[in-house]
N, C-alpha and C positions, 0 to 999 in steps of 0.2 A: 315633209318631216318637220316636227317641231324643234326649234333651236333652243337649247338651254345653255346660256352663256356662263352659268356657274361651273360648267364643265370646262371649259377651255381656259310806251313803254308806255306799261304805256303803249302806245300804238305800234309797237314793232311788229309786228303786231299786224301791220299791213302784210308783212310776210306770212304770218300765220294764216290769215284769211285766204291767202293764195294757195295754200296746200290743199289739193284735192284729195278727199278721203276715198273717192271711188278708186277701186283697184288696189287698195292698201291691204286687202285681205280681210278676213272676218273670223269670228270665233274667239276663243280664249287665247290663242297663240297665232303668230304669223307663220307662213310657210317660207322657210329659207333653207339654204344649204348649211351643213355643219360648219362651225367656226374653226379657224385655224388654231390649234392648241400650242404650236411652237412657231411664232411669227418669224419670218425671214428678216435679214438685215434690211434697214430702210433703203429705199431707192435713192441713189445719189441725186442731189438737186441739179437742176439745169444751170447753165452758165449765167443765166439771168438773175439768179438768187445770190446775193453777196454772201461771202463766207468770212468768218464763221457765222452760222445762222443765229437768230435771236435766241433760240432754245439752248444752243451750245453756250452762248454767253451767259444766259440765265442760270444754267447748271452750275456755273462757278460759284454762285451764291446759294446753291441748294434748292433752287426752285425751277419750275417749268414755265416756258412761254407757250401759249396756245392760241387757238382761234375757234370761232364758230364755223360750222360747215353744214351743208345740206346734203340730202340724199338725191332728190330730184331725178328719179329714174328716167332714162332716155333723153335727158336734156343736157346737152354738152355746153350750152350757153348759160352757165350758172356757176355760183360759188359752191360747187358740189363735188362729191366724189366721182361724178361722171365727167368732169371737165379736166383733162390732162394738164392744161396750162395752169389751172388753179391748184390742182393737187401737187404740182411741182413746187409751187411756193409753199404750200402747207408742209410738205415733206422736208423742204429745205430749211424752213424757219421754225417749225413747231415740234414740240414733244407731247402735245396735248390737244385734243379737240373736244368740242361740245356741240351737240345737236342744236341748231338754231331754233327749230320748231318741233322736231319729230317726237320729243318726249312730253310735250304739253298735252293736257287732257283733250283738247279739241282734235288733235291729230292722233292721239293714242287710244282714246276710249269713246267710240261713236255711240255707245249705248251703255246702260247700267250693267249689262251682262257680256259685253264684247270688248276685246282689245285688238288693236291693229298694230302689231309689233314689226311688221315687215320693214318699214323704212328705218326705224331705229336699229333694227338688227343689221341692216345693210351698213349703216355707219359704223357700228361696233365691229362688225367683221372686217370692214375695210381698214379701220384703225389697227386692229390686231395684225392684219397682213403687213402693215407698214410700221409696226413697232411703236405705235402712238398710244398714249394713255387716253382715257375718256372720262369726262366729267358728266354728271347728270343734271339736266335742267329741263323741267323742274317737277318736283313731286306734287306741288300745289301752288298754282298761281291764283291767289285768293282775291280775285276781282270778278264780279259778275260778267263783265264784257268779255272775259277770257275763259269763262266756263263754257263747256258745250251746252247747247240749248236745252238738252234733256235735264241737265243738272240744275239749271235755273228754275225749271218748272217741276222738279221732282216731287212726288208725293211721298213724304216721309212716314205716312201712316199713323197708327194709333200711338206708337212709342217713338216719336221723332228723334229723341236723343240717341236711343240705341241704334236706330236705323242709320242716322248720320255717322255715328261712330263706326258702324259696320262698313259703310260705304267707303269712308276715308281710309280706314285701317286696311281693308281688302286691297284698295288701290295701291297703297304704298308697299304692302307686302308683295303683291304681284310683281310690281316693277323691280323692286330691289332684289327679290329672289331670282328673277330672270337674269339679272346682270351681276349676281353675287360673285365676288372675286375679281371682277373686271372694273366696275365703277365703285370707287370708294369715297368719292367726294360728291355730294349732292347739294344743289340749291333746293333745300327741302321746301321752303316757302319763298315765294317771289311776290314782291310789291303788295303788301297787305295794308297800306295806309289809305284812308279816305281823306282826300285833300280838302273837302268842304268841312268835314267834322273835326279834322286834325286828330283822328283816332283810328284804330283798326276798323277796316271796312266791314260792312254787313253783307252777307250773302245768304242764299237759301240754306246753306249748311250751317252758318253761324246762328241763324234764326232757329233752326231745328235744335241746335245744341245749347242755345242760351246765351252765347257771346262769341265774338270773334276770337277772343283769347283761348276759349275752350278748343276751338278748331285748330289754331296754330300750335298750342301745346300738345294736343293729341298727335298732330303730324310729326312733331319732333320726337315725342316719346316712342311712337311706332317705328320711326326710322332708326332710333337708337337701339331698340330691341332687335331689329334686323341687322344693324351695322354697329356692333359694339365698339369697333375700332375705326369706324368711318368718320369722315369730316362732314359735319352737318352745318349747313350755311343758311343764314337768312340773307336774301339777296334783294337789293333795292337800287333804284336809280338815284344817284346823287353824286355830286362832286363839289368843287370849291367855289362855284359861282355864287354871288350874293343872293340871287333869286332862289337859291336852294335852302336858305337859312331856316325857313319855317319847316320845310320837309325834314331837314336834318334833325331839328328839334324833336319832331314826331318820331323819327326812327330811334333817336336816343331814348326816348320815353319807352318805346316798345322793347328795346334791348334791356333797359333797366327792369321792366316787368318780367322778362324771361328769367333774369337772374334771381329776382325775388321769389318767383314761383318754382325755381329749380328746373326750368325747362332746359333740356340738353342741347343748347345751341353752342357750337364751337367757334363759329367765325361769322364775320360780316362780309358779304359780297358787295363791293362798291362798283356799281356798273361803270361809272366814269365815262358817260357820254358827254365829254366836256364841250363847253359852248362858247362861241364867239358871235353872239347876237348883237354886240356893240363893241366899240373899241375904247379902251382906256388910254387917254392921251399920254399918261405917265409911262406906260409900258409899251404902247403900240400894239398890244394884243387885247384879248378879251379881259374884262374886269374879273378879278378873283379875290375872294376874301380869305387871305392866307391865315391871318391870326385866328379867325373863327373856325376855319377848317382844321387847323392844328389842335385847337381846343377840343373840337369834336373827336378827333382821332385819339387824343390823349385820354378822353373819358372812355371811349370804346375799349382801347387797349388796357386801360386801368381796371376795367371790369373783367379782364382776362380773355377777351375775344381776340382771335386771330383776324387778319385782314386778307382779302383777296381782291384783285382787280379783275372783274369778271367779263366786262363787255366794252372795252375801250374803243372809242372812235371820237372824231371831232366834228362839230357843227361849225361851218365856216361862213355863215350867212352874212356877217358884217364885213367880210374881207373883200378886197378889190377883185375885179375879174381877171386881172393879169395873173397867169398861172404861176410864173416864177415867184412873184411877190406873195401870192397867196400860199404857195407851198412853204415858203420861208417862214411866214407867220404861223402857219399850222405847226411846223416843226418846232419853232421857238416855244409856242404855247404848250406843246406836248412835253418838251424837255423840262420846262419849268414845273409842270405838274408831276412828272415822274421823279424829278429831283426831290420834290417835297415828299412824295410817297415813299421813296427809298430812304428818307430820314427815319422811317419806321421799319427799317430793314429787319430788325429782330422780331417783328410781329407780322411781316408781310410774306405771304406764301405765293402761290402761282399768279401769273399775269396773263390775261387773255384779251385779245382783240375781238370785236364783234364783226369779224370778216376782215380779209386781207386785201381786197381789191375794190376800188371805188365803185365800179358799175354794179356790183352785187351787194353793196352795203345798204342796209334797211333805210338809212337816212334819205336815199333817193326818192323813197315813196312816203316819207314822213312830212306832212304839210308844214308843220312849224319850222322844219329845218330847210325847206326849199328856198333857193336863192331867187331874188327878184329878177335877176338877169337870165334866169332859166338854165344856167350852167349847172353841171354836176357838182354835188358836194364832194370835195376832195378830202375826205376824212379818214382814210385808211393808209396803211404803209405803202401800198402799191397803186399805181394809176390803172385806168381801164384798159391799157395795153400791156398790163402785167409787168410794168417797169417800177423798180424801187424808187421811192420818192425821198425828199429830205426828211420827212417824218420817220422813215425807216432808220435813217442814220441817227436821228435824235434818240430814238428808242434804244438802238444799239449802244450809243454813247452813255445814256443814262443807266442802262442795265449794267454795262461794263464798269462804270464808275462806282456802282454800288457794291461791286465785288461779287 
């Protein structure tokens, strides 16, 4: 039976490549059971989850705390809805979830005429059953390496502009209509900057339509037509490290262009994969460019954009092997970052981690983040044995201090 939910990073990327499309279903809709229209009360958290949970603390300030999650059918050893130990943490800490990979084109659209909604449907249904909101990620990841192969080689025919417009518009309409009334905040476009050209990236679709800007604008205008009251987000990786200055400048230029062209973008999603690839002797943690970062946030909010933290975790490459010392530094760096971000409390909406348990975090498979000593990256609020870490305390304290 077809499910209609309207009734009811860069290399992360390693994770996306790992999603097998075989067995996801075929045709224009996935086959799943009917959704729960009246979700029951959330399952109480296990004793291992500190209380109050992070979402309960965040709710005091009118926002939600959430996390990425996976479907991974039949695999209980994953950060997924199939893993009871993991879902106990999600249910205890979160009021919001986002599919890590299941809504990306590679997972959702195996051909120009087929959609595989089964796995995304499972996440939405599970979230509804547990009274969790859902964000959409992403309607368009505008980078060739994260397009499905068929889209990179697509023949746009004699009228390429019209065909590209049809292809993109149909995709966004199909996805947003399926989850109408359930998903109201979308990363409409994800990571659209070419780092070599310092400009919006070219794809098969942008070449067909004449410019990357034409593609991005159409994505947002289509999403707005479908979601007149929805939150439409441009999402990109960045945070306050000095090495992000050039990228931040490119993103600011893109946001300025959206405003000048009247593109309906409501918010900037700041992925916040914060980095400690080196240690600043003055602070004992990773170097950060606070003044420049504040200037960027001032300009973004000055243009009327809201802010979200969409994919938070920490790269701890430069920290010592000693677990206690490392966890303390990660917690300190996280607290400093969130204290700064909550200075923009009036502009900041929801906060999401990109996973809650170390062993399932994408950084374990991201080569630039791997540690020379071969140890796990300890970049999430819980360790690989599902135990809360000092970072979790730092997040709770920062969110609580913000009110």
